[in-house]
C-alpha positions as CSV (number, residue, x, y, z in Angstrom):
1,M,-1.1,13.2,11.3
2,K,-2.4,11.5,8.1
3,L,-4.4,8.3,8.1
4,S,-4.3,6.2,5.0
5,T,-4.7,2.7,3.6
6,I,-2.9,0.5,1.2
7,C,-3.9,-2.8,-0.4
8,Y,-2.1,-5.5,-2.2
9,I,-4.7,-7.2,-4.4
10,E,-3.8,-10.9,-5.1
11,Q,-4.7,-13.0,-8.1
12,G,-3.0,-16.3,-7.9
13,D,0.7,-15.7,-7.6
14,Q,0.5,-12.0,-8.6
15,Y,-0.1,-8.7,-7.0
16,L,-1.8,-5.8,-8.8
17,M,0.8,-3.0,-8.6
18,L,0.6,0.7,-9.5
19,H,3.6,2.3,-11.1
20,R,3.2,6.0,-10.0
21,I,4.3,7.9,-13.1
22,K,1.3,10.2,-14.0
23,K,1.0,12.9,-11.3
24,E,3.3,15.9,-10.9
25,N,4.8,16.6,-7.5
26,D,4.0,13.0,-6.4
27,V,6.0,11.8,-3.4
28,H,5.7,8.3,-4.8
29,H,6.7,9.3,-8.4
30,G,8.5,6.5,-10.2
31,K,7.8,4.0,-7.5
32,W,5.7,0.8,-7.7
33,I,3.2,0.6,-4.8
34,G,-0.1,-1.1,-3.8
35,L,-3.4,0.7,-4.2
36,G,-4.8,3.0,-1.5
37,G,-5.0,6.5,-0.2
38,K,-6.0,8.9,2.5
39,M,-9.0,8.3,4.7
40,E,-11.9,10.7,4.5
41,T,-13.8,12.0,7.6
42,G,-15.9,9.3,9.2
43,E,-14.5,6.5,7.1
44,T,-13.3,3.2,8.6
45,P,-10.1,1.8,7.2
46,E,-12.1,-0.9,5.3
47,E,-14.5,1.7,3.8
48,C,-11.4,3.8,2.7
49,I,-9.6,0.9,1.0
50,I,-12.7,-0.3,-0.8
51,R,-13.3,3.3,-2.1
52,E,-9.7,3.9,-3.0
53,V,-9.2,0.6,-4.9
54,K,-12.4,1.3,-6.8
55,E,-11.3,4.9,-7.7
56,E,-7.8,3.8,-8.7
57,S,-8.5,0.6,-10.5
58,G,-12.2,0.1,-11.2
59,L,-12.2,-3.1,-9.1
60,T,-14.4,-3.6,-6.1
61,I,-12.6,-5.6,-3.4
62,H,-14.6,-7.9,-1.1
63,A,-13.6,-8.8,2.5
64,P,-10.2,-7.1,2.6
65,V,-7.9,-8.6,5.2
66,L,-6.1,-6.2,7.6
67,K,-2.5,-7.5,7.8
68,G,-0.9,-4.7,9.8
69,I,-0.5,-1.1,10.8
70,L,2.5,1.0,9.7
71,T,3.8,4.2,11.2
72,F,5.9,6.5,9.0
73,P,7.1,9.4,11.3
74,K,7.5,12.7,9.4
75,F,7.1,11.0,6.1
76,K,6.0,14.0,4.1
77,D,5.8,17.7,5.1
78,D,6.9,16.7,8.6
79,E,3.7,14.8,9.2
80,D,3.4,11.4,10.7
81,W,1.5,8.9,8.4
82,Y,-0.4,5.9,9.8
83,V,-1.2,3.3,7.2
84,F,-3.6,0.4,7.5
85,L,-2.2,-2.4,5.3
86,F,-4.6,-4.8,3.6
87,T,-4.6,-7.7,1.2
88,A,-7.6,-8.8,-0.9
89,N,-8.1,-11.8,-3.1
90,R,-11.8,-11.4,-3.8
91,F,-12.8,-8.7,-6.3
92,T,-15.2,-7.9,-9.1
93,G,-15.1,-5.5,-12.0
94,K,-12.7,-4.7,-14.8
95,I,-9.4,-2.7,-14.5
96,I,-9.7,0.9,-15.7
97,E,-6.9,3.3,-16.6
98,S,-5.7,5.0,-13.4
99,A,-5.1,8.7,-13.1
100,E,-2.3,7.8,-10.6
101,G,-0.1,5.6,-12.8
102,V,0.0,2.4,-14.7
103,L,-1.6,-0.8,-13.2
104,Q,0.0,-4.1,-13.8
105,W,-0.2,-7.7,-12.5
106,V,3.3,-8.6,-11.3
107,D,4.5,-12.1,-10.1
108,K,4.9,-12.0,-6.3
109,K,8.4,-13.4,-6.7
110,E,9.3,-10.4,-9.0
111,V,7.8,-7.6,-6.9
112,L,10.9,-7.0,-4.8
113,N,12.9,-6.4,-8.1
114,L,10.7,-3.4,-8.9
115,D,11.6,0.2,-7.9
116,L,9.9,0.2,-4.5
117,W,10.3,2.2,-1.4
118,E,12.9,0.4,0.8
119,G,10.3,0.1,3.6
120,D,7.8,-1.5,1.2
121,R,10.4,-4.3,0.7
122,L,10.3,-4.9,4.5
123,F,6.5,-4.9,5.0
124,L,5.9,-7.1,2.0
125,Q,8.1,-9.6,3.7
126,W,6.4,-9.0,7.1
127,M,3.1,-9.9,5.4
128,E,4.5,-13.4,4.6
129,E,4.7,-14.1,8.3
130,N,0.8,-14.5,8.4
131,K,0.7,-12.7,11.7
132,F,-0.8,-9.3,12.4
133,F,2.0,-6.7,12.8
134,S,2.7,-3.1,13.8
135,G,5.7,-1.6,12.1
136,K,7.6,1.6,12.1
137,I,9.5,2.8,9.1
138,I,11.6,5.9,9.3
139,Y,12.9,7.8,6.3
140,E,15.1,10.8,6.1
141,K,15.2,12.7,2.8
142,G,13.7,9.7,1.0
143,C,16.2,7.2,2.4
144,L,15.3,4.4,4.9
145,I,17.2,5.0,8.1
146,K,15.4,2.8,10.7
147,S,12.7,0.2,11.0
148,K,11.2,-2.1,13.6
149,V,8.2,-4.5,13.7
150,N,6.2,-6.3,16.3
151,F,4.2,-9.4,15.4
152,Y,1.1,-10.5,17.2
153,E,-0.5,-14.0,17.5
C-alpha cells in the first residue's frame, strides 16, 4: 500500500498544473496533474503535501484544505494507492523549475481539456461539490474501468 498526497494550488481562476514530461519510466508521463507525492515515515498528510509542493514548485503553501481521500486499487505494480487530496490558495515563494515536469498556471475552465488521467476528471468535478468525499477509482492497464464516490456533510 502506498500513501500519497496531491494538491491543486489555486490562484484566482487558475490551478497550478504539472505537465509530467521529464522523468523516464514515469507512470504519469505526458499527463497533467496536481503537485504532490509519497508520504515519508512519520509524516502527516499535511506535512507531506507542504514538503512535496515546496520540492516540486518552490512554493510554500499555507493552510492546505483536505478535500477528500482517493483509493486507487492496484494502480501501479499491483499496489493500492491512497491519496489525500488538498487544495491551497495561500502560498509564498517563487516558482522554480521542476525536475518532474513543466509547471503552468491553467484556467480552471480549461483544465479538463488537458491530457489528464480519466479519474482526475472525476475528482476535479467532485471537488466542486464543496463537500468532503471518499472516492474509489479503478484502472486496468491505464484505462478507467470503474469509479464511485461518497460525499459527507
